[in-house]
C-alpha positions as a printed NumPy array, in Angstrom:
array([[  6.364,  13.407, -10.206],
       [  8.019,  15.484,  -7.553],
       [  8.112,  19.162,  -8.505],
       [  9.082,  21.596,  -5.752],
       [  7.219,  24.877,  -5.945],
       [  7.366,  27.742,  -3.421],
       [  8.383,  25.54 ,  -0.529],
       [  5.647,  23.001,  -1.165],
       [  5.821,  19.396,  -2.32 ],
       [  3.191,  18.517,  -4.892],
       [  2.442,  14.818,  -5.266],
       [ -0.234,  14.937,  -7.924],
       [  1.112,  14.07 , -11.389],
       [ -1.339,  14.747, -14.175],
       [ -0.936,  11.23 , -15.592],
       [ -2.533,   9.546, -12.574],
       [ -5.411,  10.331, -10.212],
       [ -4.538,  13.086,  -7.744],
       [ -2.49 ,  11.767,  -4.873],
       [ -3.521,  14.576,  -2.528],
       [ -6.412,  17.051,  -2.73 ],
       [ -3.94 ,  19.946,  -2.485],
       [ -0.299,  20.78 ,  -1.735],
       [  1.429,  19.601,   1.44 ],
       [  3.013,  22.605,   3.193],
       [  6.737,  22.296,   3.926],
       [  9.093,  24.374,   6.105],
       [ 11.176,  26.903,   4.191],
       [ 14.433,  24.967,   4.723],
       [ 12.961,  21.567,   3.911],
       [ 14.954,  19.329,   1.576],
       [ 13.032,  16.624,  -0.267],
       [ 14.822,  13.552,  -1.6  ],
       [ 13.407,  10.59 ,  -3.481],
       [ 15.109,   7.929,  -1.342],
       [ 13.521,   4.862,  -2.922],
       [ 11.544,   4.262,  -6.083],
       [  9.592,   1.019,  -6.093],
       [  6.854,   2.436,  -8.304],
       [  7.213,  -0.418, -10.771],
       [  7.437,  -3.145,  -8.178],
       [  4.917,  -5.943,  -8.119],
       [  1.397,  -5.002,  -7.197],
       [  1.005,  -4.755,  -3.455],
       [  4.552,  -3.553,  -2.893],
       [  4.655,  -0.464,  -5.119],
       [  5.829,   2.615,  -3.302],
       [  7.798,   5.825,  -3.403],
       [  9.811,   6.767,  -0.33 ],
       [ 10.331,  10.492,   0.143],
       [ 12.668,  11.792,   2.829],
       [ 12.046,  15.326,   4.025],
       [ 14.818,  16.862,   6.141],
       [ 14.23 ,  20.093,   8.062],
       [ 15.826,  22.008,  10.928],
       [ 12.499,  22.145,  12.735],
       [ 12.23 ,  20.183,  15.942],
       [ 10.516,  16.83 ,  15.662],
       [  7.237,  17.853,  17.362],
       [  6.767,  20.683,  14.882],
       [  7.364,  18.363,  11.937],
       [  4.972,  15.77 ,  13.285],
       [  2.308,  18.339,  14.086],
       [  2.569,  19.699,  10.559],
       [  1.755,  16.33 ,   9.044],
       [ -0.758,  15.36 ,  11.695],
       [ -2.544,  18.62 ,  10.99 ],
       [ -2.591,  17.993,   7.262],
       [ -4.013,  14.508,   7.548],
       [ -6.607,  15.54 ,  10.104],
       [ -7.648,  18.479,   7.968],
       [ -8.39 ,  16.072,   5.153],
       [-10.446,  13.928,   7.513],
       [ -8.703,  10.726,   6.387],
       [ -6.559,   9.807,   9.402],
       [ -6.538,   6.049,   9.995],
       [ -3.687,   5.672,  12.479],
       [ -2.117,   8.151,  14.895],
       [  0.713,   6.727,  16.993],
       [  2.91 ,   8.709,  19.36 ],
       [  6.001,   6.487,  19.492],
       [  9.035,   7.68 ,  17.538],
       [ 10.324,   5.375,  14.836],
       [  6.909,   4.009,  13.892],
       [  4.274,   5.495,  11.624],
       [  2.767,   8.554,  13.301],
       [ -0.13 ,   8.932,  10.944],
       [ -1.52 ,   7.003,   8.047],
       [ -4.353,   7.598,   5.659],
       [ -5.747,   6.94 ,   2.233],
       [ -5.888,  10.035,   0.085],
       [ -7.031,   9.927,  -3.505],
       [ -6.845,   6.136,  -3.524],
       [ -3.281,   6.023,  -2.218],
       [ -1.941,   4.79 ,   1.096],
       [  0.374,   7.312,   2.745],
       [  2.436,   6.694,   5.889],
       [  4.539,   9.286,   7.722],
       [  7.235,   8.297,  10.219],
       [ 10.378,   9.68 ,  11.864],
       [ 13.785,   8.027,  11.386],
       [ 17.47 ,   8.55 ,  12.075],
       [ 18.365,  11.92 ,  13.563],
       [ 14.673,  12.743,  14.137],
       [ 14.932,  15.62 ,  11.689],
       [ 14.159,  13.413,   8.728],
       [ 10.581,  12.476,   7.959],
       [  9.732,   9.475,   5.801],
       [  6.696,   9.693,   3.563],
       [  5.849,   6.344,   1.988],
       [  3.339,   6.594,  -0.842],
       [  1.734,   3.406,  -2.115],
       [ -0.846,   3.131,  -4.899],
       [ -3.656,   0.646,  -4.446],
       [ -3.432,  -1.544,  -7.511],
       [ -2.242,   1.255,  -9.803],
       [  1.112,   1.991, -11.342],
       [  2.605,   5.444, -11.542],
       [  5.817,   7.092, -12.705],
       [  8.194,   8.637, -10.187],
       [ 10.628,  11.412, -10.998],
       [ 14.1  ,  12.205,  -9.72 ],
       [ 14.137,  15.494,  -7.836],
       [ 17.754,  16.014,  -8.887],
       [ 16.906,  15.753, -12.572],
       [ 13.844,  17.915, -12.11 ],
       [ 15.918,  20.652, -10.494],
       [ 18.499,  20.508, -13.281],
       [ 15.905,  20.819, -16.017],
       [ 13.511,  23.098, -14.209],
       [ 10.823,  20.51 , -14.794],
       [ 10.165,  16.838, -14.126],
       [ 12.168,  14.127, -15.867],
       [ 11.242,  10.423, -15.978],
       [ 13.492,   7.905, -14.246],
       [ 13.73 ,   5.557, -17.226],
       [ 12.771,   5.371, -20.861],
       [ 11.54 ,   1.799, -21.148],
       [  8.876,   0.84 , -23.722],
       [  5.303,   1.692, -22.7  ],
       [  3.875,  -0.989, -20.439],
       [  0.702,  -2.156, -22.135],
       [  0.411,  -5.385, -20.147],
       [ -2.112,  -5.522, -17.342],
       [ -0.441,  -8.591, -15.878],
       [  2.376,  -9.287, -13.445],
       [  4.192, -12.533, -12.64 ],
       [  2.974, -12.728,  -9.08 ],
       [  4.539, -15.996,  -7.954],
       [  6.013, -19.274,  -9.11 ],
       [  5.932, -22.821,  -7.774],
       [  9.379, -24.403,  -7.422],
       [  8.759, -28.05 ,  -8.363],
       [ 11.066, -30.994,  -7.867],
       [ 12.754, -32.574, -10.861],
       [  9.793, -34.8  , -11.746],
       [  6.809, -32.794, -10.603],
       [  4.593, -30.384, -12.485],
       [  5.393, -26.713, -12.223],
       [  3.152, -23.688, -12.144],
       [  3.28 , -19.966, -12.684],
       [  0.881, -17.526, -11.03 ],
       [ -0.081, -14.34 , -12.838],
       [ -1.997, -11.419, -11.385],
       [ -4.188,  -9.077, -13.413],
       [ -4.58 ,  -5.438, -12.466],
       [ -8.235,  -6.109, -11.743],
       [ -7.154,  -8.42 ,  -8.891],
       [ -7.841, -11.756, -10.578],
       [ -5.285, -14.566, -10.377],
       [ -4.556, -16.907, -13.266],
       [ -2.409, -20.014, -13.3  ],
       [ -0.287, -21.774, -15.897],
       [  0.901, -25.374, -15.609],
       [ -0.374, -28.656, -14.248],
       [  0.303, -28.006, -10.565],
       [ -2.246, -25.193, -10.507],
       [ -4.774, -26.748, -12.842],
       [ -5.402, -29.961, -10.93 ],
       [ -7.093, -29.668,  -7.517],
       [ -5.284, -32.77 ,  -6.212],
       [ -1.728, -33.769,  -5.269],
       [  0.749, -34.469,  -8.052],
       [  1.29 , -37.961,  -6.603],
       [ -1.417, -40.451,  -5.735],
       [ -1.362, -42.545,  -2.539],
       [  0.95 , -45.1  ,  -4.155],
       [  3.511, -42.495,  -5.143],
       [  2.694, -42.769,  -8.844],
       [  2.521, -39.658, -10.944],
       [ -1.044, -39.126, -12.076],
       [ -0.286, -36.434, -14.626],
       [  2.074, -38.27 , -17.005],
       [ -0.335, -38.017, -19.903],
       [ -2.174, -34.857, -18.935],
       [ -1.893, -31.796, -21.116],
       [ -1.981, -28.304, -19.648],
       [ -4.851, -26.188, -20.943],
       [ -4.202, -23.436, -23.444],
       [ -3.958, -20.072, -21.76 ],
       [ -4.188, -18.996, -18.124],
       [ -6.684, -20.737, -15.86 ],
       [ -8.764, -18.489, -13.609],
       [ -8.022, -19.165,  -9.938],
       [ -9.692, -16.415,  -7.938],
       [-10.616, -12.727,  -7.85 ],
       [ -9.917,  -9.831,  -5.508],
       [ -6.191, -10.467,  -4.99 ],
       [ -3.62 ,  -7.756,  -4.313],
       [ -0.614, -10.081,  -4.242],
       [  0.1  , -13.797,  -4.388],
       [  3.127, -16.004,  -3.912],
       [  3.884, -19.724,  -3.995],
       [  6.288, -21.571,  -1.708],
       [  8.536, -24.378,  -2.987],
       [  7.837, -27.971,  -2.165],
       [  7.694, -31.335,  -3.871],
       [  5.302, -32.663,  -4.894],
       [  3.217, -29.633,  -3.932],
       [  3.844, -26.175,  -2.648],
       [  1.892, -23.774,  -0.482],
       [  0.139, -20.685,  -1.765],
       [ -0.508, -17.349,  -0.081],
       [ -2.853, -14.639,  -1.319],
       [ -3.337, -11.083,  -0.03 ],
       [ -6.79 ,  -9.803,  -0.931],
       [ -7.724,  -6.221,  -1.752],
       [ -8.419,  -5.501,   1.925],
       [ -5.017,  -6.756,   3.11 ],
       [ -6.157, -10.119,   4.513],
       [ -3.677, -12.967,   3.996],
       [ -5.063, -16.435,   3.225],
       [ -3.154, -19.672,   2.699],
       [ -3.801, -23.01 ,   1.013],
       [ -1.834, -25.958,  -0.341],
       [  0.41 , -28.456,   1.432],
       [  0.727, -27.731,   5.156],
       [  4.067, -29.056,   6.379],
       [  5.485, -27.972,   9.724],
       [  2.901, -25.237,  10.091],
       [  4.029, -23.16 ,   7.103],
       [  0.409, -22.358,   6.178],
       [  0.047, -20.555,   9.507],
       [ -3.353, -22.081,  10.17 ],
       [ -2.478, -23.417,  13.614],
       [ -2.466, -27.068,  12.537],
       [  0.852, -27.947,  10.936],
       [  0.374, -31.476,   9.635],
       [  0.899, -32.855,   6.133],
       [ -2.71 , -32.298,   5.062],
       [ -3.383, -30.949,   1.589],
       [ -5.691, -27.954,   1.686],
       [ -5.884, -27.421,  -2.027],
       [ -7.83 , -24.387,  -3.245],
       [ -9.473, -23.99 ,   0.149],
       [ -8.006, -20.653,   1.327],
       [ -8.072, -19.971,   5.07 ],
       [ -7.657, -16.367,   6.346],
       [ -4.771, -16.152,   8.826],
       [ -3.684, -12.494,   9.202],
       [ -5.025,  -9.001,   8.472],
       [ -3.408,  -5.746,   7.366],
       [ -0.695,  -7.558,   5.396],
       [  1.393,  -5.667,   2.849],
       [  3.79 ,  -8.334,   1.564],
       [  4.424, -12.069,   1.939],
       [  7.377, -14.345,   1.112],
       [  7.515, -18.109,   1.479],
       [ 10.109, -20.87 ,   1.488],
       [  9.931, -24.643,   1.849],
       [  9.684, -24.535,   5.659],
       [  8.761, -20.961,   6.598],
       [  6.561, -18.015,   5.716],
       [  7.06 , -14.321,   6.548],
       [  4.877, -11.253,   6.123],
       [  5.243,  -7.499,   6.538],
       [  2.151,  -5.691,   7.791],
       [  0.908,  -2.197,   7.013],
       [  2.688,  -1.059,  10.186],
       [  5.994,  -2.564,   9.022],
       [  5.77 ,  -5.379,  11.576],
       [  7.427,  -8.67 ,  10.594],
       [  5.696, -11.972,  11.382],
       [  7.301, -15.373,  10.749],
       [  6.023, -18.935,  11.199],
       [  6.8  , -22.532,  10.27 ],
       [  9.97 , -24.443,  11.163],
       [ 12.057, -23.246,  14.105],
       [ 14.59 , -26.076,  14.012],
       [ 17.393, -23.627,  13.192],
       [ 16.054, -20.591,  15.017],
       [ 14.044, -19.195,  12.094],
       [ 11.336, -17.908,  14.493],
       [ 13.24 , -15.943,  17.178],
       [ 11.731, -16.119,  20.635],
       [  9.387, -19.009,  19.863],
       [  9.812, -21.864,  22.368],
       [  8.832, -24.783,  20.122],
       [ 10.445, -26.432,  17.116],
       [  7.509, -25.384,  14.927],
       [  5.46 , -22.199,  14.97 ],
       [  2.068, -23.094,  13.52 ],
       [  0.7  , -19.552,  13.745],
       [  2.251, -16.131,  12.937],
       [  4.832, -14.884,  15.479],
       [  5.885, -11.223,  15.61 ],
       [  9.681, -11.012,  15.211],
       [ 10.675,  -7.418,  14.337],
       [  9.293,  -3.921,  13.808],
       [ 10.106,  -1.221,  11.24 ],
       [ 10.752,  -3.781,   8.473],
       [ 10.517,  -2.91 ,   4.763],
       [ 11.943,  -6.043,   3.108],
       [ 12.28 ,  -9.724,   4.053],
       [ 13.747, -12.833,   2.42 ],
       [ 13.8  , -16.484,   3.455],
       [ 16.439, -19.14 ,   2.862],
       [ 15.846, -22.799,   3.648],
       [ 16.97 , -22.392,   7.28 ],
       [ 17.546, -18.646,   7.687],
       [ 15.791, -15.302,   7.351],
       [ 16.935, -11.795,   6.419],
       [ 15.184,  -8.469,   6.974],
       [ 15.806,  -4.823,   6.055],
       [ 14.609,  -2.124,   8.448],
       [ 13.401,   1.376,   7.622],
       [ 16.848,   2.774,   8.466],
       [ 18.46 ,   0.586,   5.766],
       [ 20.046,  -1.903,   8.172],
       [ 20.179,  -5.595,   7.186],
       [ 19.645,  -8.319,   9.816],
       [ 19.804, -12.111,   9.678],
       [ 18.954, -15.068,  11.894],
       [ 18.59 , -18.844,  11.745],
       [ 21.249, -21.035,  10.141],
       [ 23.076, -19.352,   7.272],
       [ 24.931, -21.193,   4.525],
       [ 28.349, -20.194,   3.192],
       [ 28.756, -17.224,   5.554],
       [ 25.456, -15.602,   4.649],
       [ 25.636, -13.51 ,   7.829],
       [ 29.122, -12.191,   6.92 ],
       [ 30.336, -13.161,  10.384],
       [ 33.248, -15.277,   9.177],
       [ 31.296, -18.446,   9.864],
       [ 32.055, -18.116,  13.579],
       [ 28.482, -18.899,  14.503],
       [ 26.347, -20.278,  11.716],
       [ 23.193, -20.531,  13.803],
       [ 21.816, -17.363,  15.351],
       [ 18.609, -17.443,  17.356],
       [ 18.301, -13.655,  17.575],
       [ 18.582, -11.132,  14.694],
       [ 22.213, -10.327,  13.867],
       [ 23.268,  -7.035,  12.257],
       [ 24.964,  -7.52 ,   8.874],
       [ 25.279,  -4.165,   7.084],
       [ 23.743,  -0.74 ,   6.411],
       [ 22.561,   1.033,   3.269],
       [ 20.219,  -1.697,   2.001],
       [ 16.885,  -1.2  ,   0.23 ],
       [ 15.802,  -4.815,  -0.364],
       [ 17.117,  -8.32 ,   0.351],
       [ 16.708, -11.6  ,  -1.568],
       [ 17.661, -15.241,  -1.079],
       [ 16.2  , -18.715,  -1.628],
       [ 16.922, -22.304,  -0.659],
       [ 20.594, -22.767,   0.169],
       [ 21.628, -20.143,  -2.349],
       [ 23.462, -16.841,  -1.965],
       [ 22.245, -13.603,  -0.405],
       [ 21.556, -10.587,  -2.615],
       [ 20.734,  -6.997,  -1.72 ],
       [ 19.682,  -3.976,  -3.726],
       [ 21.156,  -0.842,  -2.215],
       [ 19.639,   2.621,  -2.143],
       [ 21.443,   3.583,  -5.36 ],
       [ 19.933,   0.623,  -7.261],
       [ 23.131,  -1.45 ,  -7.303],
       [ 22.959,  -5.224,  -6.764],
       [ 25.409,  -6.97 ,  -4.412],
       [ 25.729, -10.729,  -3.756],
       [ 27.686, -13.09 ,  -1.489],
       [ 27.591, -16.575,   0.02 ],
       [ 26.898, -19.886,  -1.728],
       [ 28.454, -19.85 ,  -5.183],
       [ 29.2  , -23.446,  -6.219],
       [ 27.395, -22.9  ,  -9.531],
       [ 28.316, -19.275, -10.093],
       [ 24.998, -18.116,  -8.704],
       [ 26.62 , -15.049,  -7.101],
       [ 27.474, -13.704, -10.543],
       [ 31.056, -12.858,  -9.544],
       [ 32.622, -14.628, -12.525],
       [ 33.931, -17.49 , -10.373],
       [ 32.732, -20.587,  -8.548],
       [ 33.185, -21.349,  -4.864],
       [ 32.095, -19.536,  -1.73 ],
       [ 31.996, -15.743,  -2.053],
       [ 33.008, -14.524,   1.384],
       [ 32.512, -10.826,   0.692],
       [ 29.759,  -8.87 ,  -1.105],
       [ 30.527,  -7.81 ,  -4.667],
       [ 28.566,  -5.448,  -6.887],
       [ 27.355,  -7.209, -10.026],
       [ 24.786,  -4.825, -11.55 ],
       [ 23.452,  -1.254, -11.539],
       [ 19.988,   0.293, -11.97 ],
       [ 18.277,  -2.883, -10.776],
       [ 14.514,  -2.742, -10.445],
       [ 13.581,  -6.342,  -9.723],
       [ 15.346,  -9.603,  -8.877],
       [ 14.121, -13.194,  -8.985],
       [ 16.207, -16.089,  -7.667],
       [ 15.705, -19.719,  -6.685],
       [ 19.042, -20.499,  -5.015],
       [ 20.632, -21.991,  -8.144],
       [ 20.127, -19.31 , -10.768],
       [ 18.785, -15.771, -10.898],
       [ 17.301, -13.174, -13.224],
       [ 17.182,  -9.418, -12.811],
       [ 15.168,  -6.696, -14.48 ],
       [ 16.901,  -3.352, -14.977],
       [ 15.148,  -0.014, -15.184],
       [ 15.714,   0.087, -18.954],
       [ 13.597,  -3.071, -19.355],
       [ 16.503,  -5.449, -20.011],
       [ 16.66 ,  -8.908, -18.383],
       [ 19.95 , -10.477, -17.274],
       [ 20.469, -14.058, -16.03 ],
       [ 23.241, -16.129, -14.423],
       [ 23.89 , -19.253, -12.344],
       [ 23.303, -22.971, -12.827],
       [ 22.424, -23.802, -16.431],
       [ 21.905, -27.56 , -16.675],
       [ 18.471, -27.064, -18.26 ],
       [ 19.31 , -23.84 , -20.113],
       [ 17.332, -21.979, -17.464],
       [ 19.504, -18.915, -18.036],
       [ 18.458, -18.952, -21.69 ],
       [ 21.933, -19.883, -22.914],
       [ 23.257, -23.246, -24.232],
       [ 23.155, -25.917, -21.525],
       [ 26.673, -26.967, -22.557],
       [ 27.631, -24.026, -20.398],
       [ 26.937, -25.762, -17.121],
       [ 27.078, -22.432, -15.322],
       [ 26.847, -18.787, -16.329],
       [ 29.038, -17.078, -13.766],
       [ 28.348, -13.444, -14.656],
       [ 25.065, -11.685, -15.484],
       [ 24.384, -12.001, -19.201],
       [ 21.75 , -10.11 , -21.126],
       [ 18.802, -12.276, -22.17 ],
       [ 16.049,  -9.914, -23.345],
       [ 14.837,  -6.334, -23.757],
       [ 11.436,  -4.702, -23.42 ],
       [ 10.444,  -6.568, -20.243],
       [  8.21 ,  -5.434, -17.394],
       [  8.533,  -8.455, -15.098],
       [ 10.6  , -11.585, -14.527],
       [ 10.19 , -14.796, -12.499],
       [ 12.193, -17.979, -11.965],
       [ 11.441, -21.513, -10.805],
       [ 13.745, -24.434, -10.162],
       [ 15.056, -24.772, -13.706],
       [ 13.065, -22.131, -15.583],
       [ 13.011, -18.389, -16.277],
       [  9.968, -16.401, -17.398],
       [  9.886, -12.933, -18.912],
       [  6.76 , -10.796, -19.306],
       [  7.235,  -8.186, -22.001],
       [  5.659,  -4.756, -22.273],
       [  3.375,  -5.889, -25.093],
       [  1.825,  -8.534, -22.823],
       [  3.632, -11.54 , -24.326],
       [  5.018, -14.225, -22.004],
       [  8.349, -15.888, -22.806],
       [ 10.158, -18.743, -21.076],
       [ 13.259, -20.905, -21.132],
       [ 14.529, -23.932, -19.257],
       [ 13.094, -27.286, -18.266],
       [  9.419, -26.576, -19.015],
       [  8.287, -28.688, -16.087],
       [  4.565, -29.298, -16.24 ],
       [  4.218, -27.563, -19.585],
       [  4.227, -24.045, -18.184],
       [  6.346, -22.373, -20.831],
       [  5.454, -24.348, -23.94 ],
       [  1.864, -25.259, -23.075],
       [  2.296, -29.016, -23.107],
       [  5.416, -29.446, -25.221],
       [  7.815, -30.802, -22.61 ],
       [ 11.536, -31.488, -22.753],
       [ 14.699, -29.569, -22.046],
       [ 15.299, -26.435, -24.046],
       [ 18.66 , -25.98 , -25.712],
       [ 18.91 , -22.195, -25.516],
       [ 17.013, -18.973, -25.976],
       [ 13.671, -17.626, -24.855],
       [ 10.602, -19.337, -26.28 ],
       [  7.382, -17.46 , -26.946],
       [  4.648, -19.297, -25.051],
       [  2.104, -18.031, -27.542],
       [  0.273, -16.256, -24.743],
       [ -0.374, -12.573, -25.115],
       [ -2.415, -11.518, -22.138],
       [ -4.372,  -8.298, -22.214]])
């Protein structure tokens, strides 16, 4: 809620605990804009980005905010360098970071709740109505769960879905999470042919702020950020992707090892892992065969390596990485597929970050699939690999230029072959490869080449290699696709013909 009253910005909506003890003073000519609204993003990445523009010189602006934080006695960080956070503190249970960007007359204020959701309001709508107006009118979110991560199994391996409760506990669905041993025994024989997944989510651990699973057959790797921001990893360590400094093929199943502190967000692919810290620093590790870890001298980085600063979003492909900086610029490095760097394919492998475009809020990719970005206005744009229509352009074949395929996008999930998006109105749309009806439409349609509406009333969405999952506002979990490992249908395997299937789970 962003009402402007008498030259002050009040960030204390009545529906949530007070964000600040009192008003933040603003210069008389200050202009406040809600630049980004990630208030409904997955836990651990929720935020509102406010941009305050004023004619005051930078030192005066910085002193104003330094003074406010110090007065509250909650200053955690105070850095002098321009372009990085100048002060940071927790006020009323919220993390708040202030930094200078662009022409040095714009101040960023990033507000992040700690494990709580909140509703943001458009300043433009508020000014028009003389009061605050909600961004969307989706059904009330009564679910305390979020789809925190998904394991991308191979065609014959058990799948898994990770769910995170608001209290910080992690639950798992599917055989790959239930069994504390590899999906294949030493002779390469599947041990779980006759096993039946348990009914309902299986408790994995407590105290988690965010969790994600990396693809890999027969097993993936799992990464958990605890409530204090410490990142731990466990699972199959191949090429150093666990970041534990070892990098062999050892299975470290359900034996989490702490590897990095002050972590805000983590993404993982089959060969690499990347994290963004509380200071917007980007660390990457794992395979460096295609230049995925810029500046690292070896073919594998078995521990985290700092790559960039001022990063707000990161995505990993099989052999490439993409990052969005605080100024909205998109960068890529490694080996891109199907002109993912938009450089005309002149140089597919780049060992240093390469500028791609401006005006980006978040970036997504996976495997050898296309690249997708959500821009500041909430529009979704895609380009690159498109052999199965996974760009959503209505055609097949390489998409050499970005095209807009959706508006008002809140969340995107993609696995390289198909994708699902959640719009701000709670509707879910899918497209891409459809051999197993993973888009929710008849598998006779081998590919869905444009986004097609699948469901309403959703609060979260996730995809695996051949499956789509939708969490609805009433707490019910729905799925469609291959049902590998009995995730969606709780033990009833087989390909689905079409349509979402109620898993029978209604989590509170």
